[in-house]
N, C-alpha and C positions, 0 to 999 in steps of 0.2 A: 504493499499499500504506499502511495505517496502522499505527501502533505505539502502544504505551503507555509513557510513561516512568515509570521507577521512582519510587515514592513515597519521599521522603525530607525531609520538613517544609520545604517552601518557606517559606510563611508570611511572605513577603517579608523573611527574615531569611537568606537563602541567600547564600553567598560574600561574608562580612563585613557582612552586614546591609544592608536596603534601608530601614529606619525602623520604629520600633515602631508598633504599632496600626494597621498597614495591613491590607488584605483578604487574607485566604487564598486561594490558587489550588488549585482541584481538580487533583490530580496525576493522576488517572484519566482525564482528557479526552483523546480520541485524537488524535495529532498526525501530520501528514504525515511520511513517511519522510524522514529527513535534518534534522528539526527536534529540537532538545535541549528548548528550553522554547517556549512559545507566542510566536510571531513571531521566534525565534532559531533560526539555522542551526546544526547541530552543528559545523560545520567553517568555520573563517574563517582567511585569511591576509592579514596587513597588511605593506605595505612601509613600514618605519619611517624609513628614510634609504637611501642609495645603497649596495646591497649587503647591506642589514640587513633582517630579515624576523622578524615574530612569527607563529607557527604556533599555532593554537587548536583542541583537540578537545573540545567540550563545556566544561566548565568549567576546563580546565587549557591553560595557554599556556607555549610555549617560544621562544626566539629561535634563528635560525640566520644565518650570514653566508656570502656567496656570493662566491668571488674567482676569478680567472682560473686558479689552482692547484687549487682544491677548496673543498670546503665544511665550515664549522665548525658543529656541531650542538649543542644543549643539551637535556638531558631528553627521552628518548624517550616518557615518560609510561605507556604500556602497550602490549602487543602490537598491540592494535586501532588505536590512536593511531598507532603507529610506523609501520604500514603505509601509513597515509592521509599521514603526515607526509613519507615518502620520495616517495610518488607527487606531493605538491605541490612538494617540491624539484626532482623531475625536470620539472616542468612549466616551472621557471625555468632550469635548467642540466643539463647531462649530466655535468658535472665530478665527480670522486670525491668520496666522503665520507671526509674525512681525520681528523676528530677528532669525539668526542663527549664533552662535558663534563657530568658530574653535579652538580648544584646541591647536593644532599644525598644522604642514603641512604634516605629514605622511599620506600616501594615506589610510591606514588601518582603519584610524579613520574619515576622513574628505571626502571621495568620496561620491558620491550620492546625493548632495545638491539640484540639479536641480528641483526635485519634490518640494522643498520648495522654490525655486526661482520663479517657476511657479505660488505659492501662494502669491507672493509678497514681500517675506522676504528679509531684508537687512542683508547682511553677514558681519561679523566682525572678525578680527583676528589681532594678534601682527605685527607689520610692516615687521619685518624679514621673515615672511611666504610668502609675495609678492615674495621677491627675491627666496626663495626657490621652489615656484611653477612655476616661469619663468625659473629657471634652470632645473626643472623636471616637465613638464607640463603634465597635465592628463586630458582628455576631461571630465571625470567624477567628477572633482574637481572644484567647483565654485569659482571664484577669489573673494576675499573680497572688500567690498564697502567702509568700514570704517576700518582704521588701527590706531594703537596707539603704543606708545614708552613703557611706563612702567604701567600706570594703566589707566582704563577705566570703566564706570558704563554704563550698560544697564538698562534704566530705563522704567517701563511700568506698568501701573494700580496699582500703590502705591507700587510696590515691585522693587527690582534691582538685576541684576545680576553683580556683581563686579570682575573685571579682573586685575590680578596682574602678572607681568613679573619680573624675577630674574636673567635674562641672559641665556647663554646657557646651557643646560643641556641634557634631551632626546629630540633631535632636537635643533634648534637654536632660535625657537620662542614659545617654550611651555609655556603656562600661567596655573595658578590656578584660582580657582572661588569661590567665597562666595555669594551663593542664599539667599539675605537678604530678610526678617528679621531673618532667621533661622541661627543657631550658627553652621553652616557646612562648610567644605572646599571640593571643588571638585578637584582630583587630576587624572590627567591622566598619566599613565605609570611610572612616576618617584617615586610613592610609593602606593601600592595597599594594602589596609586593608584586614583582620583584623590585621595584623602585619607587621612591616617592617624587621622582622628577616628572610629573604629568600634570596636564591641565585637566580639571574636571570634565567628564564627558557631557555633563548636563551644566552649562554655564549659569543657570539659574540656581544651582545648588539649593534646593528647596530645604528649609529647616535647617540652615546651617548659620551658626553663631560665630562669626567672624571675630567679635571682640575678646573670645576666650580659646579660639582655635591654637594659637601658638602656645599659650600657657599648657593646654591640655595635652600637646604633643610633648612639650617639656616634660610634664608629668610621666608620660610614657617613657621618654628617653631615660629620666632617673630612676624609674621603677626597674627598667631593663638593665640598667648599671648595677643598681642595688643587688638586683637578683642574678646577675651574671647570664642573662638571656642571649641566646646567639640566632635565633631564628623567629621570623614574623609569618605568622599564617593569616593569608588573607580571606575575606568573605565573598569575593567575586572572581569569576573567570576573567583572565587575561588573555585574549587569543591572540595569536601570531600569524600573519598572512605568509603563506609559502610561496607567493608571486605566480602559482599556477591555478589559482582558482579555488584553493582549500585552505583550512586553518589548522593548526596545531594548539595545544593549551600549555601555557606556563604552568609549571607546578604549583601546589596550593601554597608552597613556602617560599621565602626569601630571606635575604639578609636583615638582621634587625637594624641595620644603618639606614633602611628605608625610611625609619621614623624620623631621624635628623633631616633627611633629604626632603621629606614632606613639610616638616617645620620650616625649613629654609624656602621652600617655594611659597607658603603663606606669609612668612616674613617679608619676602622680596615683593610679592603682589599687594599686601596691605600697605607698605611703606612707600610703593610707587604711587599709589592712588593718593595717599596723604600727603606727598610731597607736592602733586599736582594741585591739590585743592589749596595747599599753603601757598602756592605760587599764584592763586587767583583763578583756577579752573572751575568753571561752573559744574556743581556736584551733578546737576541732571543732563549734562552733555560731558561727561569727564573724559571720553575719548578724544576729544578736541584739544586736550592739554596734556596727553600723555605720549610718551614714545613706547611702542609696544615691541620694538626690535628686541629688547634683552630676553623676552619672553620666548622668542622663537626656538630657543633651545629646549624648551619642555615638549616631551612626548604629547601628541594629540594637539598642538597649538593650531588655532585658527582664528584669524584675526577678528573676523565679525563675532565669533563666540566669545573671544576674550573681551570684547567691548562690553558684552552683557555681563560677564563676571566683573569687570572693573565698575560698572555701573551698580551692581549689588553691592560692591565693598563701599562705593562712594555713599550709597543711600544709608548704609549703617553708620558711617563714620560722620555723616552730616547731622545725625541726631544723637551724637555721642556714644554711639555703640560700636 
């Protein structure tokens, strides 16, 4: 059976950008059932370390931990993804699903959890997620049973998934996670390896809190340094075009230094907008007062998209945020 994948401006700028000026892929080309993009399967499970796995459905990735006492799951993604997620876990273990951790409150990562709730799982999230979900309810999103302010440790079967919150960033309740005993950090949306040197694929960066983004990433850097972490796990697919009409997928993991690179990107972008405004640029037409050439070095750069991003930063800065 063939299917057509939904059109959504791939243009090799998809999921963090694949490089400016590359060829556009015709998204109306029929693909075999089970393929998400030409050459890439919709579903992938990677064993990252003993008892630690990454589950990917199309563009989204979550991690889960398997122990003798049960399973810790993160981000169910969607009702469709969660059904496949549980099926893949059952290929590895028949142990109960004990916990589900929401990385933040955005529906595209945390919908679909009811199938795990039906298994008896306890749901955990940073406390601000409750307010967000009350303001924007979704029947497919399971509300957390346990909330925390800054840190929390989910312990099961001799391992733990440790959760850390550094303030508003992407969403107001986004956390990062350490799947102990492994020297890894799981990051959702705020930075996606293998590198932090990219322009957001969506220049509008919905629900992104620029005023604390740099401090959030500094918090991640310090955590990684204090804990001796060497590897960053990302929550999105980063595809690589092979030049012959198909894609391969970057691994789920990359160097921890991607956090520093991402912090430097936001410092660069925010300071450039502030400098232009300090020099008299009109915040509602910031692109007329900025030189965008220094940003051409970043993967996925597109001048028109970057103008939109600069405008978003200027809007926040003009109101003191």
